[in-house]
Backbone as a printed PyTorch tensor [residue, N CA C, xyz], in Angstrom:
tensor([[[-78.4790,  10.2770,  17.7200],
         [-77.7920,  11.0800,  18.7130],
         [-76.9720,  10.2110,  19.6650]],

        [[-77.5560,   9.1160,  20.1560],
         [-76.8340,   8.2250,  21.0690],
         [-75.6430,   7.5860,  20.3560]],

        [[-75.8030,   7.2850,  19.0740],
         [-74.7080,   6.7140,  18.2950],
         [-73.5070,   7.6370,  18.2410]],

        [[-73.7650,   8.9220,  18.0690],
         [-72.6660,   9.9010,  18.0430],
         [-71.9780,   9.9960,  19.3950]],

        [[-72.7660,  10.0010,  20.4370],
         [-72.1910,  10.0690,  21.7910],
         [-71.3080,   8.8490,  22.0490]],

        [[-71.8110,   7.6820,  21.6770],
         [-71.0160,   6.4580,  21.8580],
         [-69.7390,   6.4990,  21.0230]],

        [[-69.8200,   7.0410,  19.8240],
         [-68.6350,   7.1570,  18.9700],
         [-67.6000,   8.0940,  19.5870]],

        [[-68.0650,   9.1940,  20.1490],
         [-67.1580,  10.1490,  20.8070],
         [-66.5180,   9.5040,  22.0350]],

        [[-67.3160,   8.8270,  22.8370],
         [-66.7860,   8.1540,  24.0270],
         [-65.7530,   7.0960,  23.6170]],

        [[-66.0670,   6.3200,  22.5980],
         [-65.1260,   5.3010,  22.1220],
         [-63.8300,   5.9420,  21.6340]],

        [[-63.9370,   7.0550,  20.9260],
         [-62.7390,   7.7500,  20.4400],
         [-61.8890,   8.2590,  21.6000]],

        [[-62.5280,   8.7680,  22.6140],
         [-61.7930,   9.2570,  23.7950],
         [-61.0770,   8.1040,  24.4840]],

        [[-61.7550,   6.9840,  24.6360],
         [-61.1370,   5.8110,  25.2780],
         [-59.9360,   5.3300,  24.4700]],

        [[-60.0830,   5.2630,  23.1570],
         [-58.9710,   4.8170,  22.2960],
         [-57.7970,   5.7870,  22.4070]],

        [[-58.0570,   7.0780,  22.4050],
         [-56.9780,   8.0750,  22.5360],
         [-56.2760,   7.9520,  23.8900]],

        [[-57.0580,   7.7650,  24.9400],
         [-56.4660,   7.6200,  26.2760],
         [-55.6030,   6.3640,  26.3430]],

        [[-56.0940,   5.2760,  25.7640],
         [-55.3310,   4.0130,  25.7570],
         [-54.0220,   4.1880,  24.9890]],

        [[-54.0790,   4.8710,  23.8500],
         [-52.8870,   5.1440,  23.0570],
         [-51.9060,   6.0070,  23.8380]],

        [[-52.4050,   7.0370,  24.4990],
         [-51.5450,   7.9240,  25.2910],
         [-50.8680,   7.1510,  26.4250]],

        [[-51.6240,   6.2830,  27.1010],
         [-51.0460,   5.4790,  28.1690],
         [-49.9500,   4.5770,  27.6180]],

        [[-50.1930,   3.9640,  26.4750],
         [-49.1840,   3.1060,  25.8560],
         [-47.9190,   3.8660,  25.5030]],

        [[-48.0750,   5.0890,  25.0370],
         [-46.9200,   5.9230,  24.7050],
         [-46.1170,   6.2560,  25.9540]],

        [[-46.7990,   6.6280,  27.0230],
         [-46.1170,   6.9280,  28.2920],
         [-45.4070,   5.6770,  28.8090]],

        [[-46.0860,   4.5240,  28.7510],
         [-45.4860,   3.2740,  29.2210],
         [-44.2190,   2.9420,  28.4400]],

        [[-44.2740,   3.0740,  27.1300],
         [-43.1020,   2.7640,  26.2970],
         [-41.9440,   3.7030,  26.6270]],

        [[-42.2370,   4.9820,  26.7760],
         [-41.1970,   5.9500,  27.1090],
         [-40.5710,   5.6370,  28.4710]],

        [[-41.4290,   5.4270,  29.4770],
         [-40.9240,   5.1590,  30.8220],
         [-40.1300,   3.8510,  30.8790]],

        [[-40.5670,   2.8400,  30.1430],
         [-39.8250,   1.5780,  30.0930],
         [-38.4550,   1.7990,  29.4630]],

        [[-38.3960,   2.5750,  28.3890],
         [-37.1120,   2.8610,  27.7410],
         [-36.1650,   3.6040,  28.6680]],

        [[-36.6810,   4.6250,  29.3590],
         [-35.8290,   5.3980,  30.2770],
         [-35.3360,   4.4990,  31.4140]],

        [[-36.2260,   3.6900,  31.9840],
         [-35.8210,   2.7830,  33.0710],
         [-34.8120,   1.7600,  32.5760]],

        [[-34.9980,   1.2500,  31.3650],
         [-34.0400,   0.2960,  30.7890],
         [-32.6700,   0.9400,  30.6640]],

        [[-32.6270,   2.1910,  30.2470],
         [-31.3500,   2.9020,  30.1340],
         [-30.6970,   3.1020,  31.4980]],

        [[-31.4860,   3.4070,  32.5070],
         [-30.9390,   3.5890,  33.8550],
         [-30.3660,   2.2720,  34.3730]],

        [[-31.1640,   1.2190,  34.2780],
         [-30.7560,  -0.0810,  34.8240],
         [-29.5930,  -0.6670,  34.0300]],

        [[-29.6000,  -0.4750,  32.7330],
         [-28.5550,  -1.0650,  31.8990],
         [-27.2620,  -0.2700,  31.8460]],

        [[-27.2390,   0.9170,  32.4230],
         [-26.0760,   1.7930,  32.3000],
         [-24.8570,   1.3170,  33.0790]],

        [[-25.0790,   0.5840,  34.1620],
         [-23.9280,   0.1580,  34.9580],
         [-24.2650,  -1.1110,  35.7280]],

        [[-23.2260,  -1.7060,  36.3020],
         [-23.4040,  -2.9410,  37.0660],
         [-24.0190,  -2.6670,  38.4370]],

        [[-23.8930,  -1.4500,  38.9280],
         [-24.4280,  -1.0910,  40.2460],
         [-25.2220,   0.2010,  40.1280]],

        [[-26.3340,   0.2420,  40.8500],
         [-27.1660,   1.4380,  40.8670],
         [-27.1450,   2.0680,  42.2540]],

        [[-27.1570,   3.3790,  42.2810],
         [-27.3280,   4.0690,  43.5600],
         [-28.7860,   3.9230,  43.9660]],

        [[-29.0680,   4.2250,  45.2210],
         [-30.4590,   4.1740,  45.6820],
         [-31.3180,   5.1620,  44.8980]],

        [[-30.7530,   6.3270,  44.5490],
         [-31.5010,   7.3190,  43.7810],
         [-31.8310,   6.7920,  42.3820]],

        [[-30.8490,   6.1530,  41.7320],
         [-31.1000,   5.5800,  40.4120],
         [-32.1480,   4.4770,  40.4890]],

        [[-32.0250,   3.6120,  41.4930],
         [-32.9830,   2.5170,  41.6500],
         [-34.3800,   3.0600,  41.9310]],

        [[-34.4670,   4.0940,  42.7440],
         [-35.7570,   4.7000,  43.0560],
         [-36.3810,   5.3300,  41.8110]],

        [[-35.5760,   5.9990,  41.0150],
         [-36.0690,   6.6190,  39.7710],
         [-36.5700,   5.5380,  38.8140]],

        [[-35.7850,   4.4750,  38.6550],
         [-36.1880,   3.3770,  37.7740],
         [-37.4830,   2.7450,  38.2760]],

        [[-37.5840,   2.5380,  39.5790],
         [-38.7880,   1.9290,  40.1440],
         [-40.0140,   2.8040,  39.9170]],

        [[-39.8490,   4.1060,  40.0500],
         [-40.9490,   5.0360,  39.8060],
         [-41.4020,   4.9680,  38.3500]],

        [[-40.4540,   4.9630,  37.4410],
         [-40.7780,   4.8620,  36.0150],
         [-41.4750,   3.5410,  35.7070]],

        [[-40.9950,   2.4670,  36.3280],
         [-41.5670,   1.1480,  36.0710],
         [-42.9530,   1.0030,  36.6890]],

        [[-43.2250,   1.7400,  37.7490],
         [-44.5820,   1.7360,  38.3040],
         [-45.5590,   2.3070,  37.2870]],

        [[-45.1750,   3.4010,  36.6610],
         [-46.0130,   3.9840,  35.6180],
         [-46.1120,   3.0470,  34.4230]],

        [[-44.9900,   2.4860,  34.0230],
         [-44.9680,   1.5960,  32.8550],
         [-45.7890,   0.3380,  33.0880]],

        [[-45.9200,  -0.0790,  34.3330],
         [-46.6580,  -1.2940,  34.6380],
         [-48.1590,  -1.1260,  34.7380]],

        [[-48.6470,   0.1140,  34.6790],
         [-50.0750,   0.3720,  34.7900],
         [-50.8200,  -0.2730,  33.6230]],

        [[-51.7140,  -1.1930,  33.9420],
         [-52.5230,  -1.9000,  32.9510],
         [-51.6700,  -2.5860,  31.8800]],

        [[-50.4410,  -2.9430,  32.2430],
         [-49.5160,  -3.5520,  31.2850],
         [-49.2160,  -4.9790,  31.7220]],

        [[-49.6410,  -5.9620,  30.9450],
         [-49.4220,  -7.3550,  31.3430],
         [-48.0200,  -7.8810,  31.0330]],

        [[-47.1860,  -7.0790,  30.3930],
         [-45.8520,  -7.5270,  30.0010],
         [-44.9640,  -7.7100,  31.2340]],

        [[-44.4360,  -8.9120,  31.4100],
         [-43.6060,  -9.2050,  32.5780],
         [-42.2120,  -8.5850,  32.4730]],

        [[-41.8560,  -8.0430,  31.3180],
         [-40.5620,  -7.3940,  31.1810],
         [-40.4180,  -6.2600,  32.1980]],

        [[-41.5070,  -5.5420,  32.4390],
         [-41.4820,  -4.4440,  33.4050],
         [-41.1430,  -4.9890,  34.7960]],

        [[-41.7550,  -6.0890,  35.1740],
         [-41.4940,  -6.7020,  36.4830],
         [-40.0510,  -7.1830,  36.5820]],

        [[-39.5650,  -7.8360,  35.5310],
         [-38.1880,  -8.3380,  35.5530],
         [-37.1860,  -7.1890,  35.5950]],

        [[-37.4930,  -6.1020,  34.9330],
         [-36.6220,  -4.9260,  34.9800],
         [-36.6110,  -4.3350,  36.3830]],

        [[-37.7570,  -4.3540,  37.0490],
         [-37.8300,  -3.8840,  38.4370],
         [-36.9460,  -4.7680,  39.3370]],

        [[-36.9820,  -6.0750,  39.1020],
         [-36.1290,  -6.9890,  39.8570],
         [-34.6590,  -6.7370,  39.6020]],

        [[-34.3130,  -6.4760,  38.3450],
         [-32.9170,  -6.1850,  38.0090],
         [-32.4430,  -4.9080,  38.6980]],

        [[-33.3130,  -3.9100,  38.7660],
         [-32.9580,  -2.6660,  39.4580],
         [-32.7100,  -2.9380,  40.9420]],

        [[-33.5530,  -3.7640,  41.5470],
         [-33.3560,  -4.1150,  42.9630],
         [-32.0290,  -4.8380,  43.1500]],

        [[-31.7340,  -5.7610,  42.2690],
         [-30.4800,  -6.5170,  42.3570],
         [-29.2720,  -5.5970,  42.2150]],

        [[-29.3070,  -4.7300,  41.2100],
         [-28.1760,  -3.8460,  40.9560],
         [-28.0110,  -2.7660,  42.0240]],

        [[-29.0410,  -2.5560,  42.8320],
         [-28.9020,  -1.5840,  43.9220],
         [-28.5560,  -2.2850,  45.2350]],

        [[-28.2050,  -3.5830,  45.1380],
         [-27.7220,  -4.3050,  46.3070],
         [-28.7890,  -5.0120,  47.1170]],

        [[-29.9290,  -5.3210,  46.5110],
         [-31.0230,  -5.9680,  47.2240],
         [-31.4500,  -7.2590,  46.5230]],

        [[-30.5970,  -8.2930,  46.5790],
         [-30.9220,  -9.5260,  45.8620],
         [-32.1650, -10.2410,  46.3840]],

        [[-32.4190, -10.1690,  47.6700],
         [-33.6280, -10.8210,  48.1990],
         [-34.8940, -10.0990,  47.7270]],

        [[-34.8230,  -8.7900,  47.6420],
         [-35.9570,  -8.0370,  47.0970],
         [-36.1510,  -8.3990,  45.6240]],

        [[-35.0460,  -8.5480,  44.8960],
         [-35.1300,  -8.9500,  43.4890],
         [-35.8270, -10.3040,  43.3580]],

        [[-35.4690, -11.2320,  44.2190],
         [-36.1220, -12.5470,  44.1820],
         [-37.6130, -12.4420,  44.4720]],

        [[-37.9680, -11.6060,  45.4290],
         [-39.3830, -11.4380,  45.7690],
         [-40.1660, -10.8530,  44.5950]],

        [[-39.5170, -10.0670,  43.7830],
         [-40.1520,  -9.4770,  42.6120],
         [-40.2110, -10.4850,  41.4610]],

        [[-39.1350, -11.2480,  41.2700],
         [-39.0020, -12.1150,  40.0920],
         [-39.6640, -13.4840,  40.2370]],

        [[-39.6530, -14.0510,  41.4260],
         [-40.2200, -15.3900,  41.5980],
         [-41.6880, -15.5050,  41.1950]],

        [[-42.5200, -14.5160,  41.4810],
         [-43.9090, -14.6300,  41.0100],
         [-44.0310, -14.7480,  39.4820]],

        [[-43.0780, -14.1770,  38.7570],
         [-43.1130, -14.3010,  37.2990],
         [-42.8690, -15.7550,  36.8930]],

        [[-41.9520, -16.4310,  37.5940],
         [-41.6960, -17.8370,  37.2500],
         [-42.8930, -18.7140,  37.5920]],

        [[-43.6470, -18.3270,  38.6130],
         [-44.8610, -19.0920,  38.9410],
         [-45.9630, -18.8410,  37.9130]],

        [[-46.1010, -17.5940,  37.4820],
         [-47.1330, -17.2450,  36.5040],
         [-46.7650, -17.7140,  35.0960]],

        [[-45.4730, -17.6970,  34.7990],
         [-44.9880, -18.0680,  33.4660],
         [-43.8210, -19.0440,  33.6040]],

        [[-44.0830, -20.2940,  33.9190],
         [-42.9960, -21.2440,  34.1630],
         [-42.1310, -21.5350,  32.9410]],

        [[-42.5420, -21.1150,  31.7600],
         [-41.7430, -21.3330,  30.5560],
         [-40.9290, -20.0930,  30.1670]],

        [[-40.9290, -19.0710,  31.0010],
         [-40.2340, -17.8210,  30.7160],
         [-38.7650, -17.9470,  31.1110]],

        [[-37.9150, -18.2220,  30.1410],
         [-36.4990, -18.4380,  30.4170],
         [-35.8280, -17.1650,  30.9430]],

        [[-36.2910, -16.0050,  30.4980],
         [-35.7320, -14.7450,  31.0110],
         [-35.9990, -14.5890,  32.5030]],

        [[-37.1820, -14.9910,  32.9370],
         [-37.5090, -14.9150,  34.3610],
         [-36.6250, -15.8610,  35.1600]],

        [[-36.4350, -17.0760,  34.6580],
         [-35.5770, -18.0320,  35.3610],
         [-34.1190, -17.5520,  35.3980]],

        [[-33.6660, -16.9050,  34.3270],
         [-32.3010, -16.3640,  34.3230],
         [-32.1580, -15.2400,  35.3470]],

        [[-33.1820, -14.4020,  35.4470],
         [-33.1530, -13.3250,  36.4420],
         [-33.1360, -13.9020,  37.8500]],

        [[-33.9390, -14.9410,  38.0870],
         [-33.9650, -15.5930,  39.3990],
         [-32.6020, -16.2270,  39.7000]],

        [[-31.9970, -16.8550,  38.7130],
         [-30.6820, -17.4750,  38.9230],
         [-29.6480, -16.4320,  39.3430]],

        [[-29.6570, -15.3050,  38.6640],
         [-28.6990, -14.2440,  38.9910],
         [-28.9290, -13.7040,  40.3980]],

        [[-30.1780, -13.4390,  40.7350],
         [-30.4930, -12.9260,  42.0720],
         [-30.2100, -13.9770,  43.1410]],

        [[-30.5020, -15.2350,  42.8490],
         [-30.2340, -16.3150,  43.8140],
         [-28.7390, -16.4310,  44.0880]],

        [[-27.9320, -16.2710,  43.0650],
         [-26.4760, -16.3100,  43.2410],
         [-26.0440, -15.1850,  44.1830]],

        [[-26.5080, -13.9720,  43.9180],
         [-26.1240, -12.8250,  44.7480],
         [-26.6860, -12.9110,  46.1650]],

        [[-27.8130, -13.5980,  46.3290],
         [-28.4330, -13.7360,  47.6480],
         [-27.9090, -14.9620,  48.4000]],

        [[-26.9640, -15.6700,  47.7840],
         [-26.3920, -16.8870,  48.3850],
         [-27.4770, -17.9230,  48.6750]],

        [[-28.3800, -18.0790,  47.7370],
         [-29.4610, -19.0600,  47.8400],
         [-29.1680, -20.1840,  46.8480]],

        [[-28.2140, -21.0250,  47.2090],
         [-27.7180, -22.0750,  46.3290],
         [-28.7820, -23.0190,  45.8100]],

        [[-29.7110, -23.4150,  46.6870],
         [-30.7550, -24.3440,  46.2530],
         [-31.6370, -23.7220,  45.1760]],

        [[-31.9070, -22.4250,  45.3030],
         [-32.7250, -21.7360,  44.3150],
         [-31.9430, -21.5280,  43.0170]],

        [[-30.6630, -21.2490,  43.1400],
         [-29.8040, -21.1240,  41.9620],
         [-29.7780, -22.4400,  41.1960]],

        [[-29.6340, -23.5470,  41.9110],
         [-29.6130, -24.8650,  41.2720],
         [-30.9390, -25.1420,  40.5620]],

        [[-32.0360, -24.8350,  41.2300],
         [-33.3540, -25.0510,  40.6340],
         [-33.5540, -24.2010,  39.3810]],

        [[-33.1400, -22.9290,  39.4460],
         [-33.2850, -22.0340,  38.2980],
         [-32.4010, -22.4940,  37.1420]],

        [[-31.1680, -22.8830,  37.4470],
         [-30.2670, -23.3550,  36.3910],
         [-30.8120, -24.6230,  35.7310]],

        [[-31.3720, -25.5110,  36.5250],
         [-31.9620, -26.7330,  35.9630],
         [-33.1330, -26.3860,  35.0540]],

        [[-33.9500, -25.4450,  35.4820],
         [-35.1130, -25.0540,  34.6740],
         [-34.6630, -24.4110,  33.3640]],

        [[-33.6220, -23.5890,  33.4330],
         [-33.0790, -22.9750,  32.2220],
         [-32.5780, -24.0610,  31.2740]],

        [[-31.9150, -25.0650,  31.8310],
         [-31.4070, -26.1700,  31.0130],
         [-32.5180, -26.9220,  30.3040]],

        [[-33.6620, -27.0610,  30.9590],
         [-34.8040, -27.7400,  30.3380],
         [-35.4300, -26.8480,  29.2600]],

        [[-35.5700, -25.5670,  29.5580],
         [-36.2360, -24.6530,  28.6330],
         [-35.3810, -24.3110,  27.4210]],

        [[-34.0790, -24.1950,  27.6210],
         [-33.1820, -23.8270,  26.5220],
         [-31.8560, -24.5580,  26.6890]],

        [[-31.8040, -25.8270,  26.2510],
         [-30.5780, -26.6220,  26.4220],
         [-29.3440, -25.9560,  25.8190]],

        [[-29.4960, -25.2420,  24.7120],
         [-28.3470, -24.5790,  24.1080],
         [-27.7750, -23.5050,  25.0250]],

        [[-28.6310, -22.8410,  25.7470],
         [-28.1790, -21.8000,  26.6710],
         [-27.4130, -22.4040,  27.8390]],

        [[-27.8460, -23.5560,  28.3180],
         [-27.1830, -24.1610,  29.4660],
         [-25.7870, -24.6840,  29.1110]],

        [[-25.5140, -24.9170,  27.8360],
         [-24.1960, -25.4120,  27.4300],
         [-23.2120, -24.2970,  27.1400]],

        [[-23.6650, -23.0540,  27.1740],
         [-22.7700, -21.9390,  26.8700],
         [-22.0310, -21.4470,  28.1020]],

        [[-22.4000, -21.9450,  29.2850],
         [-21.7490, -21.4550,  30.5180],
         [-20.9780, -22.5420,  31.1950]]])
């Protein structure tokens, strides 16, 4: 009897985990479409993307969600907020070239030259081919 109960509980947990993953994937896709649609976001678009990314980030260790949140902040005219969102990713994952590229872009828009230089140098170390394309 206890074995059946444990099997049912395990099945419920697996179904809930699958459902959460489906919602996260959907919300990430919708937010990606919002953020990627234009070079500038209205506050309403940025707020919608942030709301979707909050859901997508629930129990999700993927830093793509965080970097997308930073991009939304940047595109809505808040480069310092973008840096505050993105810099922790570079500390947690110092080999993440996408995070360093996001920081470089936000640092440029925030007029933080020293941070832009540091990010560009890190990108050059992580992906020398990328640093020669610009």
